[in-house]
N, C-alpha and C positions, 0 to 999 in steps of 0.2 A: 384530581384522578385517582379514584380507591388502588388501594391495594388489596390484596393475597388476606385473607381472614387470618391466616394463620401466619404468614410469615412477609417479608416486605414486596415480594414480587410481584407485577402488574398480574390481575387478575385474565385468565380466559375462559372462561366457565362459570357457571352458576351453579349450587348447587342445591338441587329442586326440593329434597326435604328440609331445607335450615331458610333459603334465599340468600346464604350469601356468597360473596363473589371468592371466587378460589385460583389458583393456578392447580396446572395439571398436576404436579407432583405432590400438590396437599391435599388434590381433590381424590386422588387416589387412594391416599394413605385413609384417608377419612372416608371412605367407599367401605377398601377393607377391612377397617373396625367398625364400620358398620351391621355389616357382616356377622363379625366378628359377635358383638356386643346382640344379634339375633341368634349367633350359634347358642350362644352362652344362655340367655333367656328361655330360648324355648327348651333347652338342655336336649337336645334333637338326637346329638350324638353321645356316645360311650366310649371310652377309652377301650382299644386293641379291636373296635368295630372295621367291616369290610364295605366300603361304601363302594359303589358302582355308581358313574358320575356318565349318565346318556348322552354322546356326543354326533353329531350330526356334522360338522366342520363349519357350523356356521358364527354369527359371532356372539350371539346368546351359550350356547354351550361353549364353548372357548375363555369365553371370558369365566362363566361357572368353574370350568376347572383348573383356568391360573389361577383365580381365585382362592377355591379352596383347597390347593395345590401350596401355594405362599400361608394362608392362613396357620393349615395342619402343623406345619415346619414354625414357624413363628412361633402360635400359641401353644406347643407340641401339645398334639388334640390326640395324637397318638391313632390316628384311625391308618386304615389299609387301605387308600386311593388305589380304585381300579377305573379305565376307564371303557365305554361301551357301546359301540357302534353298530348300529341297523342299515343292512344293503337291503332292500325291496327288491332287490332285482328289477330294474326298469333301467332299461340301456341308455347311458349318457347321462343319467337324473342324476346318483350319485357318486359316479368316478370320479369329480374335482374337488368334490369335498371328502370325500375315502382318501384321498390327499393330503387332504389339511390335516384331518384326522392323525394320521400319520404324521403328517410334521412335531403333532402337538403330543403324539408321544415320543417323538423324541427328544422334541425341548423342555417337554415337563419329566423324564424320566420316569412315568408312570406306564402300569402295564395296560395295552387296551385289548381287547377282545370283540372283533369283527362279526358279526353273528349275519347268516344270511337267513329269509327268508327259505332259500332252496333246502339249505341244510337243517331247519326246522323244520319246515312243513313236506319238503319236498315238491315244492315248485315256486317259481320266481311269480311276481306280482306282472313281466309281462306275459307269463302264460297264462298266467289266470285273465288277464285284459282279451288275451287270442279267445278265450271259451264263453265269456259273462258277455261282451261288450264294455263299449266303454260309457258306459251310465253308471253312478254313483260309485267311481275305483277308492277316490279319495275317503269316501266314507269306508271301506273292504280294506285299506291299506293301513287307515288309522285304527283302526282296528287290529289287526293285525302287527301291528308297528307296537302299540300298548304290550298285549299280551307276550309281545318277545320280548319286551322290557322285561316285562315280570318273570316270564322262563330264568 
């Protein structure tokens, strides 16, 4: 039976990029350092920059926020990290994910700003749907969400 590429533990995952077997702790470290190498190679950030991380409460944005926070501390990027969440105002849709975002804020110790369509535009997505009907809602919402993040 094979062992982890980095230690003597039994592997429980294969690293897709390298095709090597890995245990979970070694995979997590490999993943973080792979992201770090990308940051260094692309020179995407400069020391002292304010970086807003768009968070939805889902697994992708949670992993991004967690990884950026770890790397910022480990490699001393000197970034001011912030979490930004957009509340579209769709009753029952964003409630659970906003609860997750609030948990992430506490877990990571990063400042969080929740922006709502109501605050930004003066209306919620539910109010828009009542006026225009159910057709093309996702298109409208996606455009508004990107504009909200840009703001």
